PyMOL Python script that loads the backbone (N, CA, C, O; Angstrom):
from pymol import cmd

cmd.read_pdbstr("""\
ATOM      1  N   MET A   1      31.958 -99.626 -46.772  1.00  0.00           N
ATOM      2  CA  MET A   1      32.140-100.295 -48.050  1.00  0.00           C
ATOM      3  C   MET A   1      33.189-101.075 -47.242  1.00  0.00           C
ATOM      4  O   MET A   1      33.890-100.790 -46.270  1.00  0.00           O
ATOM      5  N   PHE A   2      33.008-102.344 -48.133  1.00  0.00           N
ATOM      6  CA  PHE A   2      33.832-103.505 -47.387  1.00  0.00           C
ATOM      7  C   PHE A   2      34.362-103.950 -48.985  1.00  0.00           C
ATOM      8  O   PHE A   2      33.978-103.681 -50.123  1.00  0.00           O
ATOM      9  N   ALA A   3      35.423-104.752 -48.412  1.00  0.00           N
ATOM     10  CA  ALA A   3      36.182-105.353 -49.495  1.00  0.00           C
ATOM     11  C   ALA A   3      37.109-106.864 -48.728  1.00  0.00           C
ATOM     12  O   ALA A   3      37.782-106.852 -47.697  1.00  0.00           O
ATOM     13  N   SER A   4      36.914-107.699 -49.382  1.00  0.00           N
ATOM     14  CA  SER A   4      37.877-108.876 -48.852  1.00  0.00           C
ATOM     15  C   SER A   4      38.491-109.506 -49.742  1.00  0.00           C
ATOM     16  O   SER A   4      38.099-109.414 -50.905  1.00  0.00           O
ATOM     17  N   SER A   5      39.779-110.425 -49.360  1.00  0.00           N
ATOM     18  CA  SER A   5      40.416-110.938 -50.034  1.00  0.00           C
ATOM     19  C   SER A   5      40.938-112.356 -49.381  1.00  0.00           C
ATOM     20  O   SER A   5      41.088-112.564 -48.177  1.00  0.00           O
ATOM     21  N   SER A   6      41.139-113.124 -50.273  1.00  0.00           N
ATOM     22  CA  SER A   6      41.872-114.490 -49.968  1.00  0.00           C
ATOM     23  C   SER A   6      43.039-114.613 -49.635  1.00  0.00           C
ATOM     24  O   SER A   6      43.633-115.323 -48.824  1.00  0.00           O
ATOM     25  N   VAL A   7      43.476-113.407 -50.749  1.00  0.00           N
ATOM     26  CA  VAL A   7      45.292-113.221 -50.769  1.00  0.00           C
ATOM     27  C   VAL A   7      45.531-112.819 -49.240  1.00  0.00           C
ATOM     28  O   VAL A   7      46.545-113.189 -48.648  1.00  0.00           O
ATOM     29  N   GLY A   8      44.435-111.959 -48.568  1.00  0.00           N
ATOM     30  CA  GLY A   8      44.893-111.462 -47.023  1.00  0.00           C
ATOM     31  C   GLY A   8      45.532-112.655 -46.635  1.00  0.00           C
ATOM     32  O   GLY A   8      46.535-112.476 -45.944  1.00  0.00           O
ATOM     33  N   GLN A   9      45.212-113.902 -46.902  1.00  0.00           N
ATOM     34  CA  GLN A   9      46.014-114.851 -45.604  1.00  0.00           C
ATOM     35  C   GLN A   9      47.158-115.412 -45.941  1.00  0.00           C
ATOM     36  O   GLN A   9      47.668-116.303 -45.263  1.00  0.00           O
ATOM     37  N   LEU A  10      47.762-114.866 -47.209  1.00  0.00           N
ATOM     38  CA  LEU A  10      48.888-115.240 -47.583  1.00  0.00           C
ATOM     39  C   LEU A  10      50.044-114.627 -46.386  1.00  0.00           C
ATOM     40  O   LEU A  10      49.794-113.483 -46.006  1.00  0.00           O
ATOM     41  N   SER A  11      51.064-115.180 -45.879  1.00  0.00           N
ATOM     42  CA  SER A  11      52.090-114.323 -45.019  1.00  0.00           C
ATOM     43  C   SER A  11      53.069-113.573 -45.739  1.00  0.00           C
ATOM     44  O   SER A  11      53.903-114.123 -46.458  1.00  0.00           O
ATOM     45  N   TYR A  12      53.004-112.421 -45.585  1.00  0.00           N
ATOM     46  CA  TYR A  12      53.700-110.929 -45.945  1.00  0.00           C
ATOM     47  C   TYR A  12      54.265-110.793 -45.158  1.00  0.00           C
ATOM     48  O   TYR A  12      53.797-111.466 -44.240  1.00  0.00           O
ATOM     49  N   SER A  13      55.707-109.909 -44.653  1.00  0.00           N
ATOM     50  CA  SER A  13      55.891-109.177 -43.987  1.00  0.00           C
ATOM     51  C   SER A  13      56.089-108.120 -44.416  1.00  0.00           C
ATOM     52  O   SER A  13      56.617-108.165 -45.527  1.00  0.00           O
ATOM     53  N   SER A  14      55.836-106.777 -43.899  1.00  0.00           N
ATOM     54  CA  SER A  14      55.985-105.566 -44.776  1.00  0.00           C
ATOM     55  C   SER A  14      57.404-105.465 -45.015  1.00  0.00           C
ATOM     56  O   SER A  14      57.804-105.269 -46.163  1.00  0.00           O
ATOM     57  N   SER A  15      58.399-105.605 -43.813  1.00  0.00           N
ATOM     58  CA  SER A  15      59.841-105.253 -44.392  1.00  0.00           C
ATOM     59  C   SER A  15      60.298-105.859 -45.515  1.00  0.00           C
ATOM     60  O   SER A  15      61.267-105.321 -46.051  1.00  0.00           O
ATOM     61  N   SER A  16      59.633-107.327 -46.257  1.00  0.00           N
ATOM     62  CA  SER A  16      60.208-107.971 -47.173  1.00  0.00           C
ATOM     63  C   SER A  16      59.358-107.598 -48.330  1.00  0.00           C
ATOM     64  O   SER A  16      59.798-108.090 -49.368  1.00  0.00           O
ATOM     65  N   MET A  17      58.118-106.779 -48.517  1.00  0.00           N
ATOM     66  CA  MET A  17      57.194-106.596 -49.475  1.00  0.00           C
ATOM     67  C   MET A  17      57.890-105.221 -50.165  1.00  0.00           C
ATOM     68  O   MET A  17      58.303-104.213 -49.591  1.00  0.00           O
ATOM     69  N   LEU A  18      57.872-105.502 -51.422  1.00  0.00           N
ATOM     70  CA  LEU A  18      58.564-104.508 -52.385  1.00  0.00           C
ATOM     71  C   LEU A  18      57.419-103.881 -53.106  1.00  0.00           C
ATOM     72  O   LEU A  18      56.851-104.371 -54.083  1.00  0.00           O
ATOM     73  N   TYR A  19      57.053-102.413 -52.354  1.00  0.00           N
ATOM     74  CA  TYR A  19      55.804-101.652 -52.655  1.00  0.00           C
ATOM     75  C   TYR A  19      55.748-101.215 -54.426  1.00  0.00           C
ATOM     76  O   TYR A  19      54.855-100.516 -54.904  1.00  0.00           O
ATOM     77  N   PHE A  20      56.593-101.644 -55.009  1.00  0.00           N
ATOM     78  CA  PHE A  20      56.029-101.524 -56.278  1.00  0.00           C
ATOM     79  C   PHE A  20      55.750-102.829 -57.171  1.00  0.00           C
ATOM     80  O   PHE A  20      55.698-102.789 -58.400  1.00  0.00           O
ATOM     81  N   GLU A  21      55.559-104.111 -56.325  1.00  0.00           N
ATOM     82  CA  GLU A  21      54.812-105.145 -56.577  1.00  0.00           C
ATOM     83  C   GLU A  21      53.276-104.944 -56.117  1.00  0.00           C
ATOM     84  O   GLU A  21      52.863-104.562 -55.023  1.00  0.00           O
ATOM     85  N   TRP A  22      52.590-105.292 -57.209  1.00  0.00           N
ATOM     86  CA  TRP A  22      51.222-105.440 -57.052  1.00  0.00           C
ATOM     87  C   TRP A  22      50.609-106.663 -57.034  1.00  0.00           C
ATOM     88  O   TRP A  22      51.182-107.262 -57.944  1.00  0.00           O
ATOM     89  N   ILE A  23      49.747-107.450 -56.531  1.00  0.00           N
ATOM     90  CA  ILE A  23      48.927-108.228 -56.468  1.00  0.00           C
ATOM     91  C   ILE A  23      47.784-108.347 -57.268  1.00  0.00           C
ATOM     92  O   ILE A  23      46.786-107.795 -56.804  1.00  0.00           O
ATOM     93  N   LEU A  24      47.660-108.902 -58.317  1.00  0.00           N
ATOM     94  CA  LEU A  24      46.467-108.626 -59.075  1.00  0.00           C
ATOM     95  C   LEU A  24      45.328-109.577 -58.349  1.00  0.00           C
ATOM     96  O   LEU A  24      45.633-110.721 -58.011  1.00  0.00           O
ATOM     97  N   ASP A  25      43.897-109.012 -58.106  1.00  0.00           N
ATOM     98  CA  ASP A  25      43.279-109.899 -57.476  1.00  0.00           C
ATOM     99  C   ASP A  25      41.627-109.668 -57.475  1.00  0.00           C
ATOM    100  O   ASP A  25      41.098-108.831 -56.744  1.00  0.00           O
ATOM    101  N   SER A  26      40.845-110.572 -58.444  1.00  0.00           N
ATOM    102  CA  SER A  26      39.571-110.331 -58.266  1.00  0.00           C
ATOM    103  C   SER A  26      38.500-110.394 -57.638  1.00  0.00           C
ATOM    104  O   SER A  26      37.341-110.379 -58.052  1.00  0.00           O
ATOM    105  N   THR A  27      39.094-110.495 -56.163  1.00  0.00           N
ATOM    106  CA  THR A  27      37.949-110.755 -55.272  1.00  0.00           C
ATOM    107  C   THR A  27      37.927-109.629 -53.893  1.00  0.00           C
ATOM    108  O   THR A  27      37.364-109.726 -52.802  1.00  0.00           O
ATOM    109  N   VAL A  28      38.886-108.435 -54.538  1.00  0.00           N
ATOM    110  CA  VAL A  28      38.525-107.186 -53.614  1.00  0.00           C
ATOM    111  C   VAL A  28      37.606-106.300 -54.467  1.00  0.00           C
ATOM    112  O   VAL A  28      37.301-106.706 -55.589  1.00  0.00           O
ATOM    113  N   SER A  29      37.170-105.193 -54.051  1.00  0.00           N
ATOM    114  CA  SER A  29      36.214-104.235 -54.295  1.00  0.00           C
ATOM    115  C   SER A  29      36.992-102.940 -54.940  1.00  0.00           C
ATOM    116  O   SER A  29      36.513-102.247 -55.838  1.00  0.00           O
ATOM    117  N   HIS A  30      38.227-102.741 -54.352  1.00  0.00           N
ATOM    118  CA  HIS A  30      38.775-101.607 -54.729  1.00  0.00           C
ATOM    119  C   HIS A  30      40.299-102.219 -54.710  1.00  0.00           C
ATOM    120  O   HIS A  30      40.615-103.323 -54.267  1.00  0.00           O
ATOM    121  N   HIS A  31      41.271-101.120 -55.365  1.00  0.00           N
ATOM    122  CA  HIS A  31      42.626-100.862 -55.345  1.00  0.00           C
ATOM    123  C   HIS A  31      43.244-100.653 -54.026  1.00  0.00           C
ATOM    124  O   HIS A  31      42.923 -99.590 -53.494  1.00  0.00           O
ATOM    125  N   MET A  32      43.906-101.271 -53.487  1.00  0.00           N
ATOM    126  CA  MET A  32      44.602-101.125 -52.058  1.00  0.00           C
ATOM    127  C   MET A  32      45.905-100.910 -52.063  1.00  0.00           C
ATOM    128  O   MET A  32      46.524-101.503 -52.947  1.00  0.00           O
ATOM    129  N   SER A  33      46.867 -99.839 -50.910  1.00  0.00           N
ATOM    130  CA  SER A  33      47.899-100.000 -50.660  1.00  0.00           C
ATOM    131  C   SER A  33      48.512 -99.320 -48.907  1.00  0.00           C
ATOM    132  O   SER A  33      48.155 -98.266 -48.382  1.00  0.00           O
ATOM    133  N   PRO A  34      49.226-100.065 -48.505  1.00  0.00           N
ATOM    134  CA  PRO A  34      49.820 -99.591 -47.543  1.00  0.00           C
ATOM    135  C   PRO A  34      51.032 -98.301 -47.660  1.00  0.00           C
ATOM    136  O   PRO A  34      51.326 -97.554 -46.726  1.00  0.00           O
ATOM    137  N   ASP A  35      51.589 -98.263 -48.946  1.00  0.00           N
ATOM    138  CA  ASP A  35      52.505 -97.486 -49.225  1.00  0.00           C
ATOM    139  C   ASP A  35      52.082 -95.822 -49.415  1.00  0.00           C
ATOM    140  O   ASP A  35      51.816 -95.309 -50.502  1.00  0.00           O
ATOM    141  N   SER A  36      52.086 -95.138 -48.140  1.00  0.00           N
ATOM    142  CA  SER A  36      51.977 -94.050 -48.377  1.00  0.00           C
ATOM    143  C   SER A  36      52.716 -93.004 -49.079  1.00  0.00           C
ATOM    144  O   SER A  36      52.427 -91.812 -49.187  1.00  0.00           O
ATOM    145  N   LEU A  37      54.139 -93.917 -49.730  1.00  0.00           N
ATOM    146  CA  LEU A  37      55.014 -92.824 -50.454  1.00  0.00           C
ATOM    147  C   LEU A  37      54.622 -92.955 -51.699  1.00  0.00           C
ATOM    148  O   LEU A  37      55.138 -92.119 -52.440  1.00  0.00           O
ATOM    149  N   SER A  38      53.504 -94.098 -52.491  1.00  0.00           N
ATOM    150  CA  SER A  38      53.243 -93.957 -53.712  1.00  0.00           C
ATOM    151  C   SER A  38      52.456 -92.838 -54.158  1.00  0.00           C
ATOM    152  O   SER A  38      52.486 -92.357 -55.290  1.00  0.00           O
ATOM    153  N   PHE A  39      51.660 -92.410 -53.064  1.00  0.00           N
ATOM    154  CA  PHE A  39      50.690 -90.909 -53.468  1.00  0.00           C
ATOM    155  C   PHE A  39      50.319 -90.227 -52.335  1.00  0.00           C
ATOM    156  O   PHE A  39      50.161 -90.515 -51.149  1.00  0.00           O
ATOM    157  N   ALA A  40      50.215 -89.164 -53.076  1.00  0.00           N
ATOM    158  CA  ALA A  40      49.939 -87.951 -52.216  1.00  0.00           C
ATOM    159  C   ALA A  40      48.157 -88.184 -51.683  1.00  0.00           C
ATOM    160  O   ALA A  40      47.277 -87.494 -52.198  1.00  0.00           O
ATOM    161  N   TYR A  41      47.880 -89.095 -50.755  1.00  0.00           N
ATOM    162  CA  TYR A  41      46.720 -89.085 -50.578  1.00  0.00           C
ATOM    163  C   TYR A  41      46.226 -87.812 -49.868  1.00  0.00           C
ATOM    164  O   TYR A  41      46.897 -86.904 -49.377  1.00  0.00           O
ATOM    165  N   VAL A  42      44.624 -87.995 -49.946  1.00  0.00           N
ATOM    166  CA  VAL A  42      43.349 -87.064 -49.435  1.00  0.00           C
ATOM    167  C   VAL A  42      43.031 -87.661 -47.999  1.00  0.00           C
ATOM    168  O   VAL A  42      42.233 -88.575 -47.787  1.00  0.00           O
ATOM    169  N   PRO A  43      43.684 -87.085 -47.181  1.00  0.00           N
ATOM    170  CA  PRO A  43      43.116 -87.838 -45.831  1.00  0.00           C
ATOM    171  C   PRO A  43      41.344 -88.013 -45.807  1.00  0.00           C
ATOM    172  O   PRO A  43      40.666 -87.114 -46.303  1.00  0.00           O
ATOM    173  N   LEU A  44      40.997 -88.653 -45.485  1.00  0.00           N
ATOM    174  CA  LEU A  44      39.496 -88.843 -45.093  1.00  0.00           C
ATOM    175  C   LEU A  44      38.923 -88.131 -44.090  1.00  0.00           C
ATOM    176  O   LEU A  44      39.520 -88.218 -43.017  1.00  0.00           O
ATOM    177  N   SER A  45      37.884 -87.407 -44.109  1.00  0.00           N
ATOM    178  CA  SER A  45      37.404 -86.767 -42.841  1.00  0.00           C
ATOM    179  C   SER A  45      36.664 -87.438 -42.068  1.00  0.00           C
ATOM    180  O   SER A  45      36.545 -87.048 -40.907  1.00  0.00           O
ATOM    181  N   PHE A  46      35.940 -88.685 -42.534  1.00  0.00           N
ATOM    182  CA  PHE A  46      35.254 -89.441 -41.773  1.00  0.00           C
ATOM    183  C   PHE A  46      35.678 -91.183 -41.780  1.00  0.00           C
ATOM    184  O   PHE A  46      36.463 -91.570 -42.645  1.00  0.00           O
ATOM    185  N   SER A  47      35.381 -91.696 -41.256  1.00  0.00           N
ATOM    186  CA  SER A  47      36.007 -92.841 -41.124  1.00  0.00           C
ATOM    187  C   SER A  47      35.286 -94.308 -41.628  1.00  0.00           C
ATOM    188  O   SER A  47      34.189 -94.765 -41.305  1.00  0.00           O
ATOM    189  N   ILE A  48      36.183 -94.792 -42.419  1.00  0.00           N
ATOM    190  CA  ILE A  48      35.830 -96.044 -43.461  1.00  0.00           C
ATOM    191  C   ILE A  48      36.967 -97.265 -43.069  1.00  0.00           C
ATOM    192  O   ILE A  48      38.184 -97.268 -42.886  1.00  0.00           O
ATOM    193  N   HIS A  49      36.028 -98.165 -43.046  1.00  0.00           N
ATOM    194  CA  HIS A  49      36.826 -99.510 -42.858  1.00  0.00           C
ATOM    195  C   HIS A  49      36.469-100.401 -43.907  1.00  0.00           C
ATOM    196  O   HIS A  49      35.404-100.385 -44.524  1.00  0.00           O
ATOM    197  N   VAL A  50      37.375-101.139 -44.064  1.00  0.00           N
ATOM    198  CA  VAL A  50      37.272-102.534 -44.991  1.00  0.00           C
ATOM    199  C   VAL A  50      37.580-103.579 -43.911  1.00  0.00           C
ATOM    200  O   VAL A  50      38.101-103.561 -42.795  1.00  0.00           O
ATOM    201  N   MET A  51      36.945-104.647 -44.853  1.00  0.00           N
ATOM    202  CA  MET A  51      36.805-105.755 -43.908  1.00  0.00           C
ATOM    203  C   MET A  51      37.553-107.169 -44.607  1.00  0.00           C
ATOM    204  O   MET A  51      37.055-107.600 -45.647  1.00  0.00           O
ATOM    205  N   ILE A  52      38.628-107.797 -44.074  1.00  0.00           N
ATOM    206  CA  ILE A  52      39.363-108.126 -44.818  1.00  0.00           C
ATOM    207  C   ILE A  52      38.997-110.082 -44.334  1.00  0.00           C
ATOM    208  O   ILE A  52      38.293-110.480 -43.406  1.00  0.00           O
ATOM    209  N   ILE A  53      39.622-110.754 -45.155  1.00  0.00           N
ATOM    210  CA  ILE A  53      38.998-112.306 -45.137  1.00  0.00           C
ATOM    211  C   ILE A  53      38.848-113.107 -43.392  1.00  0.00           C
ATOM    212  O   ILE A  53      38.461-114.238 -43.094  1.00  0.00           O
ATOM    213  N   ASP A  54      39.318-112.001 -42.540  1.00  0.00           N
ATOM    214  CA  ASP A  54      39.462-112.913 -41.396  1.00  0.00           C
ATOM    215  C   ASP A  54      38.481-112.386 -40.527  1.00  0.00           C
ATOM    216  O   ASP A  54      38.319-112.782 -39.372  1.00  0.00           O
ATOM    217  N   ASP A  55      37.709-111.337 -41.173  1.00  0.00           N
ATOM    218  CA  ASP A  55      36.510-110.848 -40.592  1.00  0.00           C
ATOM    219  C   ASP A  55      36.878-109.882 -39.616  1.00  0.00           C
ATOM    220  O   ASP A  55      36.038-109.489 -38.807  1.00  0.00           O
ATOM    221  N   THR A  56      38.199-109.402 -39.607  1.00  0.00           N
ATOM    222  CA  THR A  56      38.595-108.066 -39.001  1.00  0.00           C
ATOM    223  C   THR A  56      38.520-106.794 -40.290  1.00  0.00           C
ATOM    224  O   THR A  56      38.403-106.823 -41.515  1.00  0.00           O
ATOM    225  N   PHE A  57      38.679-105.556 -39.093  1.00  0.00           N
ATOM    226  CA  PHE A  57      38.320-104.468 -40.163  1.00  0.00           C
ATOM    227  C   PHE A  57      40.091-103.849 -39.806  1.00  0.00           C
ATOM    228  O   PHE A  57      40.986-104.019 -38.978  1.00  0.00           O
ATOM    229  N   MET A  58      39.775-102.978 -41.187  1.00  0.00           N
ATOM    230  CA  MET A  58      41.050-102.138 -41.323  1.00  0.00           C
ATOM    231  C   MET A  58      40.822-100.648 -41.704  1.00  0.00           C
ATOM    232  O   MET A  58      40.304-100.456 -42.804  1.00  0.00           O
ATOM    233  N   PRO A  59      41.135 -99.580 -40.953  1.00  0.00           N
ATOM    234  CA  PRO A  59      40.696 -98.417 -41.386  1.00  0.00           C
ATOM    235  C   PRO A  59      41.539 -97.801 -42.622  1.00  0.00           C
ATOM    236  O   PRO A  59      42.764 -97.695 -42.671  1.00  0.00           O
ATOM    237  N   ILE A  60      40.666 -97.448 -43.538  1.00  0.00           N
ATOM    238  CA  ILE A  60      41.218 -96.547 -44.588  1.00  0.00           C
ATOM    239  C   ILE A  60      41.612 -94.938 -44.499  1.00  0.00           C
ATOM    240  O   ILE A  60      40.826 -93.993 -44.567  1.00  0.00           O
ATOM    241  N   VAL A  61      42.680 -94.905 -44.373  1.00  0.00           N
ATOM    242  CA  VAL A  61      43.461 -93.581 -43.998  1.00  0.00           C
ATOM    243  C   VAL A  61      43.290 -92.645 -45.008  1.00  0.00           C
ATOM    244  O   VAL A  61      43.139 -91.503 -44.575  1.00  0.00           O
ATOM    245  N   GLY A  62      43.263 -92.769 -46.290  1.00  0.00           N
ATOM    246  CA  GLY A  62      43.008 -91.950 -47.649  1.00  0.00           C
ATOM    247  C   GLY A  62      42.658 -92.412 -48.532  1.00  0.00           C
ATOM    248  O   GLY A  62      42.447 -93.620 -48.424  1.00  0.00           O
ATOM    249  N   VAL A  63      42.377 -91.736 -49.967  1.00  0.00           N
ATOM    250  CA  VAL A  63      42.306 -92.217 -51.288  1.00  0.00           C
ATOM    251  C   VAL A  63      42.664 -91.077 -52.324  1.00  0.00           C
ATOM    252  O   VAL A  63      42.416 -89.876 -52.430  1.00  0.00           O
ATOM    253  N   ASP A  64      43.422 -92.108 -53.094  1.00  0.00           N
ATOM    254  CA  ASP A  64      44.042 -90.932 -54.103  1.00  0.00           C
ATOM    255  C   ASP A  64      44.255 -91.760 -55.291  1.00  0.00           C
ATOM    256  O   ASP A  64      43.599 -92.800 -55.223  1.00  0.00           O
ATOM    257  N   SER A  65      45.104 -91.622 -56.583  1.00  0.00           N
ATOM    258  CA  SER A  65      45.568 -92.235 -57.344  1.00  0.00           C
ATOM    259  C   SER A  65      46.897 -92.610 -57.161  1.00  0.00           C
ATOM    260  O   SER A  65      47.531 -91.772 -56.520  1.00  0.00           O
ATOM    261  N   VAL A  66      47.722 -93.886 -57.616  1.00  0.00           N
ATOM    262  CA  VAL A  66      48.872 -94.074 -57.632  1.00  0.00           C
ATOM    263  C   VAL A  66      49.326 -94.161 -59.570  1.00  0.00           C
ATOM    264  O   VAL A  66      48.842 -94.799 -60.505  1.00  0.00           O
ATOM    265  N   ILE A  67      50.382 -93.240 -59.464  1.00  0.00           N
ATOM    266  CA  ILE A  67      50.971 -93.371 -60.563  1.00  0.00           C
ATOM    267  C   ILE A  67      52.577 -93.666 -60.955  1.00  0.00           C
ATOM    268  O   ILE A  67      53.405 -92.827 -60.602  1.00  0.00           O
ATOM    269  N   THR A  68      52.987 -94.791 -61.642  1.00  0.00           N
ATOM    270  CA  THR A  68      54.058 -95.139 -61.648  1.00  0.00           C
ATOM    271  C   THR A  68      54.641 -95.151 -62.919  1.00  0.00           C
ATOM    272  O   THR A  68      53.960 -94.816 -63.888  1.00  0.00           O
ATOM    273  N   LEU A  69      55.783 -95.484 -63.046  1.00  0.00           N
ATOM    274  CA  LEU A  69      56.426 -95.950 -64.918  1.00  0.00           C
ATOM    275  C   LEU A  69      55.666 -96.657 -65.517  1.00  0.00           C
ATOM    276  O   LEU A  69      55.387 -96.498 -66.706  1.00  0.00           O
ATOM    277  N   HIS A  70      54.987 -97.992 -64.426  1.00  0.00           N
ATOM    278  CA  HIS A  70      54.303 -98.784 -65.255  1.00  0.00           C
ATOM    279  C   HIS A  70      52.805 -99.367 -65.156  1.00  0.00           C
ATOM    280  O   HIS A  70      52.201-100.314 -65.661  1.00  0.00           O
ATOM    281  N   LEU A  71      52.484 -98.245 -64.182  1.00  0.00           N
ATOM    282  CA  LEU A  71      51.194 -98.322 -63.529  1.00  0.00           C
ATOM    283  C   LEU A  71      50.273 -97.061 -63.051  1.00  0.00           C
ATOM    284  O   LEU A  71      50.649 -96.196 -62.260  1.00  0.00           O
ATOM    285  N   SER A  72      49.103 -97.117 -63.629  1.00  0.00           N
ATOM    286  CA  SER A  72      48.256 -95.708 -63.119  1.00  0.00           C
ATOM    287  C   SER A  72      46.879 -96.510 -62.593  1.00  0.00           C
ATOM    288  O   SER A  72      46.081 -97.193 -63.234  1.00  0.00           O
ATOM    289  N   LEU A  73      46.908 -96.246 -61.527  1.00  0.00           N
ATOM    290  CA  LEU A  73      45.454 -96.501 -60.698  1.00  0.00           C
ATOM    291  C   LEU A  73      44.766 -95.592 -60.194  1.00  0.00           C
ATOM    292  O   LEU A  73      45.392 -94.711 -59.606  1.00  0.00           O
ATOM    293  N   SER A  74      43.578 -95.515 -60.239  1.00  0.00           N
ATOM    294  CA  SER A  74      42.699 -94.050 -59.692  1.00  0.00           C
ATOM    295  C   SER A  74      41.866 -94.795 -58.669  1.00  0.00           C
ATOM    296  O   SER A  74      41.494 -95.954 -58.847  1.00  0.00           O
ATOM    297  N   ASN A  75      41.513 -93.881 -57.290  1.00  0.00           N
ATOM    298  CA  ASN A  75      40.846 -94.444 -55.785  1.00  0.00           C
ATOM    299  C   ASN A  75      41.444 -95.853 -55.513  1.00  0.00           C
ATOM    300  O   ASN A  75      40.953 -96.981 -55.543  1.00  0.00           O
ATOM    301  N   VAL A  76      42.809 -95.327 -55.209  1.00  0.00           N
ATOM    302  CA  VAL A  76      43.240 -96.512 -54.507  1.00  0.00           C
ATOM    303  C   VAL A  76      43.306 -96.164 -53.047  1.00  0.00           C
ATOM    304  O   VAL A  76      43.750 -95.070 -52.699  1.00  0.00           O
ATOM    305  N   TYR A  77      42.841 -97.138 -52.100  1.00  0.00           N
ATOM    306  CA  TYR A  77      42.567 -96.746 -50.719  1.00  0.00           C
ATOM    307  C   TYR A  77      43.788 -96.855 -50.062  1.00  0.00           C
ATOM    308  O   TYR A  77      44.540 -97.709 -50.531  1.00  0.00           O
ATOM    309  N   LEU A  78      44.143 -96.300 -49.218  1.00  0.00           N
ATOM    310  CA  LEU A  78      45.691 -96.149 -48.282  1.00  0.00           C
ATOM    311  C   LEU A  78      45.294 -96.782 -47.179  1.00  0.00           C
ATOM    312  O   LEU A  78      44.670 -96.158 -46.321  1.00  0.00           O
ATOM    313  N   ILE A  79      45.629 -98.286 -47.010  1.00  0.00           N
ATOM    314  CA  ILE A  79      45.485 -98.884 -45.818  1.00  0.00           C
ATOM    315  C   ILE A  79      46.743 -99.139 -45.454  1.00  0.00           C
ATOM    316  O   ILE A  79      47.472 -99.827 -46.169  1.00  0.00           O
ATOM    317  N   SER A  80      47.223 -98.526 -44.098  1.00  0.00           N
ATOM    318  CA  SER A  80      48.391 -98.740 -43.572  1.00  0.00           C
ATOM    319  C   SER A  80      48.639-100.392 -42.881  1.00  0.00           C
ATOM    320  O   SER A  80      49.673-101.033 -42.693  1.00  0.00           O
ATOM    321  N   ASN A  81      47.500-100.642 -42.675  1.00  0.00           N
ATOM    322  CA  ASN A  81      47.627-102.020 -42.109  1.00  0.00           C
ATOM    323  C   ASN A  81      48.044-103.195 -42.854  1.00  0.00           C
ATOM    324  O   ASN A  81      48.558-104.261 -42.516  1.00  0.00           O
ATOM    325  N   LEU A  82      47.761-102.813 -43.709  1.00  0.00           N
ATOM    326  CA  LEU A  82      48.351-104.037 -45.229  1.00  0.00           C
ATOM    327  C   LEU A  82      49.367-104.452 -45.268  1.00  0.00           C
ATOM    328  O   LEU A  82      50.262-103.721 -44.844  1.00  0.00           O
ATOM    329  N   THR A  83      49.635-105.444 -45.645  1.00  0.00           N
ATOM    330  CA  THR A  83      50.956-105.705 -45.928  1.00  0.00           C
ATOM    331  C   THR A  83      51.388-106.301 -47.508  1.00  0.00           C
ATOM    332  O   THR A  83      52.287-107.118 -47.708  1.00  0.00           O
ATOM    333  N   LEU A  84      50.557-105.708 -48.511  1.00  0.00           N
ATOM    334  CA  LEU A  84      50.637-106.090 -49.792  1.00  0.00           C
ATOM    335  C   LEU A  84      50.102-104.995 -50.460  1.00  0.00           C
ATOM    336  O   LEU A  84      49.314-104.313 -49.805  1.00  0.00           O
ATOM    337  N   ASN A  85      50.390-104.580 -51.868  1.00  0.00           N
ATOM    338  CA  ASN A  85      49.424-103.564 -52.418  1.00  0.00           C
ATOM    339  C   ASN A  85      48.429-104.845 -53.493  1.00  0.00           C
ATOM    340  O   ASN A  85      48.888-105.798 -54.123  1.00  0.00           O
ATOM    341  N   LEU A  86      47.046-104.414 -53.373  1.00  0.00           N
ATOM    342  CA  LEU A  86      46.189-105.336 -54.019  1.00  0.00           C
ATOM    343  C   LEU A  86      45.804-104.378 -55.431  1.00  0.00           C
ATOM    344  O   LEU A  86      45.445-103.218 -55.228  1.00  0.00           O
ATOM    345  N   ALA A  87      45.861-104.725 -56.398  1.00  0.00           N
ATOM    346  CA  ALA A  87      44.649-104.121 -57.455  1.00  0.00           C
ATOM    347  C   ALA A  87      43.937-105.295 -57.920  1.00  0.00           C
ATOM    348  O   ALA A  87      44.144-106.458 -58.265  1.00  0.00           O
ATOM    349  N   PHE A  88      42.528-104.021 -57.693  1.00  0.00           N
ATOM    350  CA  PHE A  88      41.277-105.178 -58.480  1.00  0.00           C
ATOM    351  C   PHE A  88      41.124-105.569 -59.742  1.00  0.00           C
ATOM    352  O   PHE A  88      41.531-104.647 -60.450  1.00  0.00           O
ATOM    353  N   VAL A  89      40.834-106.257 -60.244  1.00  0.00           N
ATOM    354  CA  VAL A  89      40.814-106.715 -61.662  1.00  0.00           C
ATOM    355  C   VAL A  89      39.242-107.608 -61.731  1.00  0.00           C
ATOM    356  O   VAL A  89      38.914-108.504 -60.952  1.00  0.00           O
ATOM    357  N   GLY A  90      38.608-107.197 -62.622  1.00  0.00           N
ATOM    358  CA  GLY A  90      37.128-107.917 -62.932  1.00  0.00           C
ATOM    359  C   GLY A  90      36.908-108.579 -63.992  1.00  0.00           C
ATOM    360  O   GLY A  90      35.805-109.093 -64.181  1.00  0.00           O
TER     361      GLY A  90
END
""", "prot")
cmd.dss("prot")
cmd.show_as("cartoon", "prot")
cmd.util.cbc("prot")
cmd.orient("prot")
């Protein structure tokens, strides 16, 4: 499985990212988040990576739903190396 995003080139630092903020992105193939506290993820028993805009790969740690007061997303990829939340919009 591969996902790419032009948003990936924007400079965000994880210390300044507010994890409740989500970027709507029509160029990614799945919802993705680096925030492990947002959901109780299901660890993957096999290795899957996503490709980002600069052709590097990031490992998916797990997959689960994210449910907040204002948002409910299923099948969200937990990717620790991301610096922002991406919500797929078609």
